[in-house]
Structures are given as structure tokens and as C-alpha cells.
TORTOR-624790 format. One record per residue (C-alpha): residue number from 1; x negated, y, z negated. Coordinates in nm, 4 decimals. Layout:
 resi        x        y        z
  NUM        X        Y        Z
...
This chain:
 resi        x        y        z
    1  -2.9899   5.1004  -4.8648
    2  -2.8796   4.7988  -4.6659
    3  -3.0976   4.7020  -4.3598
    4  -2.9362   4.8414  -4.0347
    5  -2.8895   4.6074  -3.7458
    6  -2.8044   4.7039  -3.3760
    7  -2.6142   4.4414  -3.1786
    8  -2.6231   4.5105  -2.8098
    9  -2.4283   4.2846  -2.5633
   10  -2.1824   4.3554  -2.2851
   11  -1.9892   4.0421  -2.3757
   12  -1.7329   4.1560  -2.6207
   13  -1.6786   3.8167  -2.7758
   14  -2.0451   3.7736  -2.8468
   15  -2.0823   4.1120  -2.9693
   16  -1.7874   4.0978  -3.2115
   17  -1.8619   3.7498  -3.3570
   18  -2.2381   3.8185  -3.4105
   19  -2.1644   4.1608  -3.5712
   20  -1.9086   4.0119  -3.8022
   21  -2.1450   3.7254  -3.9109
   22  -2.4233   3.9806  -3.9866
   23  -2.1868   4.2052  -4.1840
   24  -2.0618   3.9038  -4.3994
   25  -2.4266   3.8419  -4.4761
   26  -2.4545   4.1871  -4.6255
   27  -2.6251   4.3836  -4.3333
   28  -2.5012   4.7201  -4.2030
   29  -2.4283   4.6620  -3.8291
   30  -2.3682   4.8790  -3.5315
   31  -2.2433   4.7111  -3.2150
   32  -2.2903   4.8534  -2.8649
   33  -2.1680   4.7360  -2.5157
   34  -2.4728   4.8714  -2.3373
   35  -2.8400   4.9636  -2.3821
   36  -2.7704   5.3183  -2.2915
   37  -2.5250   5.3641  -2.5862
   38  -2.7797   5.2163  -2.8323
   39  -3.0536   5.4426  -2.7047
   40  -2.8323   5.7441  -2.7375
   41  -2.7532   5.6464  -3.1026
   42  -3.1285   5.6288  -3.1637
   43  -3.1844   5.9653  -2.9927
   44  -2.9305   6.1212  -3.2141
   45  -3.1163   6.0048  -3.5255
   46  -2.9486   5.6793  -3.6194
   47  -3.1754   5.4181  -3.7815
   48  -3.2213   5.0574  -3.6670
   49  -3.4311   4.8183  -3.8703
   50  -3.3702   4.5172  -3.6294
   51  -3.2061   4.4873  -3.2855
   52  -3.0248   4.1874  -3.1259
   53  -2.9887   4.2420  -2.7398
   54  -2.8867   4.0411  -2.4494
   55  -3.1148   4.0175  -2.1535
   56  -2.8720   4.0461  -1.8640
   57  -2.6496   4.3570  -1.8883
   58  -2.4959   4.6094  -1.6319
   59  -2.7043   4.9308  -1.6241
   60  -3.0202   4.9276  -1.8283
   61  -3.1140   4.5604  -1.8605
   62  -3.2524   4.3940  -2.1761
   63  -3.6087   4.4096  -2.0537
   64  -3.5995   4.7843  -1.9696
   65  -3.4174   4.8363  -2.3086
   66  -3.7124   4.6501  -2.4739
   67  -3.9614   4.8832  -2.3144
   68  -3.7584   5.1862  -2.4342
   69  -3.7347   5.0438  -2.7952
   70  -4.1140   4.9959  -2.8014
   71  -4.1717   5.3538  -2.7139
   72  -3.9175   5.4619  -2.9757
   73  -4.0686   5.2393  -3.2608
   74  -4.3409   4.9827  -3.1647
   75  -4.2882   4.8057  -3.5035
   76  -3.9141   4.7735  -3.4568
   77  -3.8383   4.3904  -3.4380
   78  -3.6036   4.2849  -3.1463
   79  -3.4476   3.9486  -3.0867
   80  -3.3543   3.8777  -2.7281
   81  -3.0449   3.6674  -2.6624
   82  -2.9762   3.4804  -2.3290
   83  -2.8192   3.1804  -2.1809
   84  -3.1270   3.1275  -1.9629
   85  -3.3749   2.9346  -2.1707
   86  -3.6675   2.8444  -1.9384
   87  -4.0127   2.9713  -1.9643
   88  -3.9688   3.2215  -1.6729
   89  -3.6790   3.3856  -1.8350
   90  -3.8522   3.4226  -2.1751
   91  -4.1591   3.5720  -2.0076
   92  -4.0373   3.9140  -1.9736
   93  -3.8791   3.9143  -2.3225
   94  -4.2096   3.8381  -2.4926
   95  -4.4052   4.0716  -2.2576
   96  -4.1697   4.3607  -2.3491
   97  -4.2240   4.3067  -2.7215
   98  -3.9481   4.0712  -2.8371
   99  -4.0123   3.9207  -3.1723
  100  -3.7946   3.6146  -3.1174
  101  -3.5720   3.4516  -2.8521
  102  -3.2228   3.3285  -2.9349
  103  -3.0703   3.1037  -2.6684
  104  -2.6927   3.1155  -2.6135
  105  -2.4720   2.9583  -2.7337
  106  -2.5988   2.9585  -3.1001
  107  -2.4785   2.8683  -3.4330
  108  -2.4137   3.1919  -3.6398
  109  -2.6209   3.0821  -3.9269
  110  -2.9220   3.0947  -3.6941
  111  -2.9289   3.4675  -3.6243
  112  -2.8339   3.5426  -3.9788
  113  -3.1355   3.3487  -4.1145
  114  -3.3557   3.5002  -3.8403
  115  -3.2439   3.8595  -3.9497
  116  -3.3264   3.7777  -4.3077
  117  -3.6871   3.6567  -4.2115
  118  -3.7612   3.9448  -3.9768
  119  -3.6255   4.2199  -4.2088
  120  -3.8196   4.0666  -4.5005
  121  -4.1405   4.0811  -4.2908
  122  -4.0568   4.4396  -4.1867
  123  -4.0124   4.5405  -4.5494
  124  -4.3527   4.3975  -4.6469
  125  -4.4969   4.5854  -4.3392
  126  -4.6129   4.2492  -4.1939
  127  -4.7308   4.2998  -3.8357
  128  -4.8776   3.9598  -3.7721
  129  -4.6051   3.8390  -3.5470
  130  -4.6030   4.1506  -3.3322
  131  -4.8977   4.0073  -3.1299
  132  -4.6453   3.7662  -2.9858
  133  -4.4927   4.0458  -2.7820
  134  -4.8073   4.1292  -2.5934
  135  -4.7951   3.8501  -2.3572
  136  -4.5727   3.6584  -2.1178
  137  -4.5179   3.3086  -2.0033
  138  -4.3982   3.1833  -1.6626
  139  -4.4290   2.8710  -1.4459
  140  -4.5693   2.9736  -1.1203
  141  -4.3054   2.9774  -0.8542
  142  -4.3073   2.6638  -0.6318
  143  -4.5677   2.4803  -0.8406
  144  -4.3685   2.1829  -0.9759
  145  -4.0334   2.1302  -1.1377
  146  -3.9370   2.3890  -1.3999
  147  -3.9206   2.1302  -1.6786
  148  -4.0397   2.3718  -1.9603
  149  -3.6860   2.4481  -2.0586
  150  -3.5355   2.4739  -2.4055
  151  -3.4176   2.7053  -2.6743
  152  -3.4949   2.4666  -2.9630
  153  -3.7192   2.5668  -3.2405
  154  -4.0151   2.3504  -3.1293
  155  -3.9868   2.4916  -2.7717
  156  -3.9725   2.8391  -2.8983
  157  -4.2894   2.7758  -3.0948
  158  -4.4425   2.6311  -2.7805
  159  -4.3497   2.9392  -2.5781
  160  -4.5137   3.1660  -2.8414
  161  -4.8353   2.9520  -2.8371
  162  -4.8519   2.9764  -2.4554
  163  -4.7950   3.3454  -2.4835
  164  -5.0699   3.3998  -2.7368
  165  -5.3301   3.1863  -2.5449
  166  -5.2561   3.2889  -2.1860
  167  -5.4747   3.6041  -2.2051
  168  -5.7801   3.4486  -2.3860
  169  -6.0720   3.3263  -2.1935
  170  -6.1051   3.0128  -2.4078
  171  -6.0730   2.6486  -2.3536
  172  -5.7331   2.4853  -2.4370
  173  -5.6590   2.1357  -2.5348
  174  -5.2882   2.0308  -2.4566
  175  -5.1650   1.7341  -2.6565
  176  -4.8371   1.5495  -2.6414
  177  -4.6912   1.2109  -2.5489
  178  -4.6707   1.0889  -2.1945
  179  -4.3991   1.2722  -1.9871
  180  -4.3716   1.5836  -2.2059
  181  -4.4992   1.8202  -1.9406
  182  -4.8643   1.8793  -2.0190
  183  -4.9530   2.0121  -1.6602
  184  -4.6523   2.2487  -1.6721
  185  -4.7935   2.4031  -1.9833
  186  -5.1391   2.4298  -1.8172
  187  -4.9826   2.6040  -1.5184
  188  -4.7915   2.8410  -1.7366
  189  -5.1219   2.9307  -1.9239
  190  -5.2853   3.0064  -1.5774
  191  -4.9939   3.1864  -1.4282
  192  -4.9990   3.4661  -1.7092
  193  -5.3754   3.4710  -1.7381
  194  -5.6008   3.7346  -1.5809
  195  -5.7033   3.4502  -1.3497
  196  -5.3473   3.3996  -1.2111
  197  -5.4428   3.5198  -0.8545
  198  -5.7360   3.2742  -0.8455
  199  -5.7162   2.8838  -0.7931
  200  -5.5391   2.6398  -1.0320
  201  -5.6931   2.2961  -0.9668
  202  -5.5704   1.9849  -1.1339
  203  -5.7399   1.6516  -1.1702
  204  -5.6158   1.3421  -1.3583
  205  -5.9384   1.1912  -1.4708
  206  -5.7707   0.8466  -1.5446
  207  -5.6498   0.8187  -1.1867
  208  -5.9911   0.8482  -1.0239
  209  -6.2301   0.5403  -1.0342
  210  -6.5340   0.6056  -1.2721
  211  -6.7872   0.5832  -0.9853
  212  -6.6037   0.8504  -0.7806
  213  -6.5097   1.0914  -1.0674
  214  -6.8527   1.2510  -1.0908
  215  -6.8273   1.3442  -0.7190
  216  -6.4716   1.4669  -0.7624
  217  -6.5731   1.6961  -1.0427
  218  -6.9021   1.8281  -0.9243
  219  -6.9186   1.7491  -0.5515
  220  -7.1888   1.5820  -0.3622
  221  -7.4456   1.6489  -0.0926
  222  -7.4651   1.4640   0.2431
  223  -7.6447   1.1384   0.2012
  224  -7.6158   1.1433  -0.1848
  225  -7.4701   0.7853  -0.1661
  226  -7.3414   0.5310   0.0830
  227  -7.0530   0.6910   0.2764
  228  -7.1461   1.0448   0.1778
  229  -7.1661   1.1653   0.5374
  230  -7.1212   1.5479   0.4639
  231  -7.1250   1.7856   0.1672
  232  -6.8260   1.7652  -0.0725
  233  -6.7154   2.0624  -0.2803
  234  -6.6036   1.9391  -0.6241
  235  -6.3179   2.0599  -0.8342
  236  -6.5320   2.2886  -1.0510
  237  -6.6362   2.4846  -0.7414
  238  -6.2865   2.4851  -0.6030
  239  -6.1582   2.6408  -0.9301
  240  -6.4340   2.9064  -0.9455
  241  -6.2752   3.2137  -1.1076
  242  -5.9604   3.0304  -1.1879
  243  -5.8509   2.7306  -1.4063
  244  -5.9355   2.3652  -1.3948
  245  -5.6918   2.1350  -1.5632
  246  -5.8337   1.7948  -1.6691
  247  -5.5545   1.5572  -1.7488
  248  -5.6024   1.2362  -1.9565
  249  -5.9556   1.3725  -2.0750
  250  -5.9679   1.0931  -2.3367
  251  -6.0346   0.8442  -2.0569
  252  -6.3414   1.0190  -1.9210
  253  -6.6499   0.7913  -1.9124
  254  -6.9246   0.8709  -2.1624
  255  -7.1871   0.9590  -1.8958
  256  -6.9591   1.2300  -1.7428
  257  -6.8706   1.3666  -2.0856
  258  -7.2277   1.4698  -2.1139
  259  -7.2277   1.6493  -1.7838
  260  -6.8967   1.8148  -1.8685
  261  -7.0326   1.9384  -2.1935
  262  -7.3231   2.1127  -2.0048
  263  -7.0818   2.2880  -1.7641
  264  -6.8683   2.4044  -2.0615
  265  -7.1720   2.5344  -2.2406
  266  -7.3751   2.6703  -1.9483
  267  -7.1319   2.7270  -1.6773
  268  -7.3668   2.5517  -1.4258
  269  -7.4319   2.2115  -1.2622
  270  -7.5905   2.0375  -0.9780
  271  -7.3806   1.8509  -0.7093
  272  -7.4527   1.4763  -0.6918
  273  -7.7733   1.4394  -0.4967
  274  -7.8242   1.8044  -0.4854
  275  -8.1070   2.0590  -0.6074
  276  -7.9217   2.3739  -0.5841
  277  -7.7997   2.5005  -0.9359
  278  -7.4297   2.5991  -0.8957
  279  -7.2887   2.8623  -1.1285
  280  -6.9113   2.8807  -1.1769
  281  -6.6643   3.0819  -1.3915
  282  -6.3822   2.8427  -1.4822
  283  -6.1429   2.8186  -1.7686
  284  -6.0960   2.4536  -1.8522
  285  -5.7598   2.3345  -1.9899
  286  -5.7738   1.9662  -2.0835
  287  -5.4700   1.7392  -2.1796
  288  -5.4412   1.4063  -2.3536
  289  -5.1855   1.1852  -2.5071
  290  -5.4492   1.0097  -2.7150
  291  -5.5933   1.0905  -3.0584
  292  -5.9260   1.2231  -2.9573
  293  -6.0572   1.2463  -3.3210
  294  -5.9941   0.8707  -3.3564
  295  -6.1748   0.8050  -3.0269
  296  -6.4679   1.0116  -3.1699
  297  -6.4769   0.7843  -3.4757
  298  -6.4713   0.4806  -3.2399
  299  -6.7695   0.6138  -3.0529
  300  -6.5618   0.6514  -2.7365
  301  -6.5574   1.0297  -2.7084
  302  -6.8265   1.2965  -2.7808
  303  -6.7701   1.4921  -3.0963
  304  -6.9424   1.7918  -2.9555
  305  -6.7272   1.7797  -2.6347
  306  -6.4127   1.7655  -2.8437
  307  -6.5171   2.0825  -3.0340
  308  -6.5857   2.2499  -2.6907
  309  -6.2425   2.1588  -2.5571
  310  -6.0428   2.1999  -2.8692
  311  -6.0891   2.5817  -2.9127
  312  -5.7236   2.6418  -2.8779
  313  -5.4638   2.3740  -2.9010
  314  -5.1036   2.3523  -2.7655
  315  -4.8940   2.0593  -2.8817
  316  -4.5801   1.9514  -2.6989
  317  -4.2903   1.8145  -2.8934
  318  -4.1466   1.4839  -2.7736
  319  -3.7910   1.4918  -2.6282
  320  -3.6407   1.3145  -2.9256
  321  -3.7450   1.6122  -3.1490
  322  -3.5681   1.8666  -2.9400
  323  -3.2418   1.6849  -2.8421
  324  -3.0555   2.0091  -2.8340
  325  -3.2449   2.0941  -2.5037
  326  -3.1202   1.7734  -2.3315
  327  -2.8055   1.9196  -2.1787
  328  -2.9877   2.2141  -2.0124
  329  -3.2665   1.9882  -1.8925
  330  -3.0256   1.7227  -1.7645
  331  -2.8037   1.9887  -1.5817
  332  -3.1110   2.1295  -1.4198
  333  -3.2362   1.7860  -1.3055
  334  -2.8988   1.6987  -1.1687
  335  -2.8879   2.0079  -0.9717
  336  -3.2434   1.9412  -0.8489
  337  -3.1572   1.5860  -0.7438
  338  -2.8513   1.6889  -0.5695
  339  -3.0396   1.9451  -0.3600
  340  -3.3266   1.7153  -0.2780
  341  -3.0792   1.4628  -0.1389
  342  -2.8664   1.7116   0.0506
  343  -2.5598   1.6330  -0.1608
  344  -2.2881   1.8636  -0.2926
  345  -2.2663   1.9742  -0.6589
  346  -2.2963   1.7080  -0.9171
  347  -2.2290   1.7421  -1.2941
  348  -2.2470   1.5166  -1.6009
  349  -1.9233   1.4634  -1.7980
  350  -1.9439   1.5857  -2.1485
  351  -1.9495   1.2291  -2.2793
  352  -2.2307   1.1476  -2.0459
  353  -2.4375   1.4303  -2.1950
  354  -2.3608   1.3161  -2.5600
  355  -2.4788   0.9728  -2.4498
  356  -2.8078   1.1207  -2.3121
  357  -2.8590   1.3045  -2.6500
  358  -2.8355   0.9702  -2.8368
  359  -3.0993   0.8001  -2.6206
  360  -3.4531   0.8006  -2.7696
  361  -3.6250   0.8687  -2.4227
  362  -3.9730   0.7174  -2.4993
  363  -4.0776   0.8454  -2.1573
  364  -3.9699   1.1973  -2.2558
  365  -3.8709   1.4667  -2.0090
  366  -4.0199   1.2502  -1.7125
  367  -3.7937   0.9815  -1.8087
  368  -3.4839   1.2123  -1.8297
  369  -3.5661   1.3581  -1.4894
  370  -3.6030   1.0140  -1.3192
  371  -3.2712   0.9005  -1.4818
  372  -3.0906   1.2048  -1.3569
  373  -3.2199   1.1429  -1.0061
  374  -3.0868   0.7869  -1.0218
  375  -2.7497   0.8924  -1.1580
  376  -2.7026   1.1381  -0.8818
  377  -2.8029   0.8919  -0.6038
  378  -2.5635   0.6272  -0.7294
  379  -2.2754   0.8638  -0.8307
  380  -1.9390   0.7807  -0.6762
  381  -1.8226   1.1363  -0.6889
  382  -1.8968   1.4886  -0.8233
  383  -1.8490   1.3946  -1.1844
  384  -2.0982   1.1497  -1.3450
  385  -1.9215   0.9557  -1.6259
  386  -2.0680   0.8220  -1.9456
  387  -2.0239   0.4630  -1.8179
  388  -2.2791   0.5480  -1.5393
  389  -2.5233   0.6615  -1.7998
  390  -2.4734   0.3506  -2.0157
  391  -2.5255   0.1408  -1.7045
  392  -2.8496   0.3145  -1.6135
  393  -3.0085   0.3314  -1.9632
  394  -3.2241   0.0381  -2.0814
  395  -3.0385  -0.2255  -2.2753
  396  -3.1861  -0.3794  -2.6057
  397  -3.4132  -0.6666  -2.4936
  398  -3.4589  -0.5368  -2.1368
  399  -3.8112  -0.4918  -1.9842
  400  -4.0085  -0.1778  -2.0049
  401  -3.8804   0.1581  -1.8824
  402  -3.8522   0.1588  -1.5092
  403  -3.7759  -0.2078  -1.4746
  404  -3.5580  -0.3437  -1.1899
  405  -3.2866  -0.4176  -1.4348
  406  -3.2331  -0.0472  -1.4857
  407  -3.1552   0.0522  -1.1426
  408  -2.9699  -0.2733  -1.0689
  409  -2.7319  -0.2000  -1.3421
  410  -2.6684   0.1452  -1.2191
  411  -2.6122   0.0138  -0.8666
  412  -2.3716  -0.2397  -0.9942
  413  -2.1720   0.0360  -1.1679
  414  -2.1723   0.2494  -0.8458
  415  -2.0444  -0.0478  -0.6353
  416  -1.7797  -0.1320  -0.8958
  417  -1.6557   0.2226  -0.9119
  418  -1.6181   0.2310  -0.5197
  419  -1.4420  -0.1022  -0.5131
  420  -1.2048   0.0068  -0.7785
  421  -1.1291   0.3257  -0.5846
  422  -1.0555   0.1244  -0.2782
  423  -1.3345   0.2879  -0.0687
  424  -1.4173   0.1222   0.2548
  425  -1.7521   0.0815   0.4474
  426  -1.9732   0.2411   0.1723
  427  -2.2708   0.0014   0.2163
  428  -2.4521   0.2217   0.4522
  429  -2.4027   0.5408   0.2347
  430  -2.5461   0.3542  -0.0635
  431  -2.8379   0.2336   0.1443
  432  -2.9156   0.5684   0.2649
  433  -2.8886   0.7183  -0.0876
  434  -3.1243   0.4525  -0.2258
  435  -3.3824   0.5212   0.0423
  436  -3.3551   0.8978   0.0171
  437  -3.3826   0.8842  -0.3704
  438  -3.6894   0.6523  -0.3402
  439  -3.8533   0.9036  -0.1061
  440  -3.7417   1.2151  -0.2902
  441  -3.8566   1.1088  -0.6406
  442  -4.1944   0.9996  -0.4883
  443  -4.2312   1.3347  -0.3131
  444  -4.1407   1.5212  -0.6269
  445  -4.4040   1.3117  -0.8170
  446  -4.6673   1.4112  -0.5691
  447  -4.5653   1.7727  -0.5557
  448  -4.4354   1.7468  -0.1951
  449  -4.7438   1.5767  -0.0542
  450  -4.5832   1.3409   0.1997
  451  -4.8920   1.1288   0.2797
  452  -4.9654   1.0640  -0.0865
  453  -4.6015   0.9783  -0.1473
  454  -4.5959   0.7359   0.1494
  455  -4.9079   0.5757   0.0544
  456  -4.8042   0.4886  -0.2945
  457  -4.4656   0.3625  -0.1700
  458  -4.6250   0.1483   0.0910
  459  -4.4284   0.3116   0.3796
  460  -4.5390   0.4943   0.6855
  461  -4.5590   0.8783   0.6635
  462  -4.3191   0.9055   0.9587
  463  -4.0590   0.7269   0.7367
  464  -4.0778   1.0151   0.4921
  465  -4.0651   1.2718   0.7619
  466  -3.7682   1.0935   0.9303
  467  -3.5619   1.0570   0.6205
  468  -3.6411   1.3891   0.4506
  469  -3.7627   1.6140   0.7264
  470  -3.5978   1.9333   0.8649
  471  -3.2563   1.8814   1.0091
  472  -3.1917   1.5613   0.8091
  473  -2.9580   1.5281   0.5217
  474  -3.2317   1.5067   0.2716
  475  -3.4964   1.7672   0.2078
  476  -3.8395   1.7782   0.0497
  477  -3.7870   1.8545  -0.3230
  478  -3.8797   2.2031  -0.4436
  479  -4.2344   2.2119  -0.5893
């Protein structure tokens, strides 16, 4: 008897094309335009061995449909289809029991191959993958740019890993190149954990001077050292009951590695200069772009600490390994940039997107985001052409990423475009766009903290408020 597949989607074109592709592959297929119709067929005794369903449908939506399917047959594999491929959208799908996630649009050979794999597993009675449906993933609202976006195979595997680990009270080591979004993964793990309502505290260990890092982590008592005029509560105490994210853990000094090891093992420590034993309940998520095993061999990182941190591991793929996600990421960053600068809609021409997909992006998602902000700031109109992307990207032989040559070429392209269009008196508009972009990107980098952004830029805090404050054209970026 041929395996029987239900295809549920209110979009007639998607429903027809997918059903025909599955039939040509030898499956028996029933197509439905609503969840209600599919549930009625199941109630009438029809059999389904696999279900493909859209998320957003009139009437009973895909997530409620998932709940009903789990009540009908908890072992029934379900594949969710959606054009919304960020972590927040996939969260409900995996929580409801989805076995896999299929981003739209898709090549027809992908669902066919997926159907074969899932049905083969069902025939063997394999239930290992069912655990993926017990958990969800989401980036906490308002906590940074939603850069964990993508429907590529590496990102789907990442989403599954986050989903499996979110509920476990174990340490996690997040690895990946610089700019891939390691803190966003940590926030996603926290947001869907039982600790979600407790604090999420982040600390970049490489950004704090070694002599101050101990106090930042464990706090200090008044008089502990010169300048310690009052008690300071450290990050571990701040995160009590919640999650502490330690970025760039590979750069932690050896002495502090020993203290961190004790906290992980015993859950207790003394403040600097203190005698009171402090007990905390903290889940530690550490991140690094370095090879910690190599640093252990070099004697620069404690092997026992590595074992304590590397209980669960999440690896982020570099952007060059998921180029199919670049169009969605770029579109989101262009929208974010336009909103932050108080501009109207902006969009990338198809040729511009193709050019982005060919770029290696050594700085990963962070580099793509900064590039999109630069393109929006210097765009002559609503449509951003491929020529602007070419001008903004680094040329062979140019200096490292972020050099003056990058933005100067983009500025030259913007000026040339305005001159060619006969535009008059545009110098002030470009100057304002440059300043607002400078401030908006710095604010986004510091998660909206104006004082930190102003300090790093070397400008007064009032300049940030004046340029991007309420009532002005620019706004503080979301997150």
C-alpha cells in the first residue's frame, strides 16, 4: 500500500504543485484547502502517514492544526511550510510537534526527499526525531536584532539544536565565527527555557580589562581595592535564577578560569574582598570563535573548565555556507535600517541581491547588516541597484573590512547618482544621512544604550539624543 500524504494549504497554486510532485514520486496524496477539511477526513477514517501543512491559514491555523494532529496520532510526522523563516515563526511549529520545517518558496525535490526520509523512518518505527517537537525557539521580543533568520539546511539544524537544549539545565558552548550571532542563540536558549522570566545577563570577557573582570563576574565589597567605595554586585548574582552569557570565553585569564570552574561545580563564590559565601543558581552559556581544544593543548585554557562548559554544543554556520538565507536577511536589515533612519521603504534590486549572494562575507551576518545600513543611508531612491552594492563591497587589495575605502566608494556612488539625476542641493541631506547612520549603527551595536554609543563614537550623549530622539526624523533602532 502506497504511503498516504495530506497536503494542507489555502494557496491553490502551492497545494496543486506540491501534490503533483508527490504523486509523481509515487505517493498517494490528498490535498485540502483548510485544516478543517483535513481533520474531517481523518475523523471519517481516512489514513494519513505524513502531513504537509501551511502555518498561516484562514480558520484553524497551522499551529492549532498541529495540536489536533498530535491528539489524533502523536507519531504522525508533520512538516510545516511557511514563508516566515525566522526563529520566532518556527517556535510554535516545533512546540506543536512538527518534525521538520520547509521554508517557502522551495524546490520541489526538497519536499519529495523529505517525504521519503520521514516515511522511511515511520515504517521502521523510529521515534528519535519526535523529541524535536517538544520544544520551541524564539528570540525574546525587543532584545536585539532578529538575525537568526533562515530556512537553509544548516539553520534548520541549528533551530533543532536550540529547541532540544532550551529545556535542559545544562551548560552550553556556542561556537562559530565572529559575526554569526552567538549572543542571539544564547538569548533564544534562555527565552524558551524554564528560566525565561528570570534575568538574562551578558558579558563579553574579552572587552573587560583582566584586572576588572573578576569584580565584574563576582562583585566586590567596599574597600576591596582602591576605588571600591561601595559594594558591587557581580554578573553571577545579577543572573541568579536565570542565564549568564559569557562571550569570548577563550580569552578569559587563567586565574579567573579557576574561579569560574568552582562556581560551575559548586554554585558558590566569594565577592572580591568578601567573607560571605554567595550561592547562586545560574545556567552558563559560553561562546567562542576560537578552537578551545587547541588552546587547552597550548596550556592557555583549562581542560577541566572546557569539559564543564562543553556539556552541550551549538555550532553556528558561517554565512557563506547558507547563502540561500542572504535574500531574507538582507531584506530584513534594509527594512530595519530604513526604520531606524526614519526613511520610507527601501528595497534591493534583484541584481543587487544576486551580488550579495556572491560575496564571501568574512564578517558574516554582522557584515551583511552593516552593509545594508550603509546602502540604505546612501541610496538615491527607493530601489538600491547592484552598482551601489558593488561600490560598497570591498575591492581586491583594499584594506580590511570596515575600512574608509568602503564607505567612501559608496558615498561616491551616491553622489554620482544624484548628479546624474540632476538633483539640486543634496549635500545637506547626505550629511544628515551620514550622521544618522553613524549614530543608528552605534546604537544598534550597543542595544539602544545611548551613553555607551556616544562614548565609543567620541561624541556627546546630547548629540545622539538630538539626532535620534523623539520627534526627530531618526529613531533609536529596535532592540
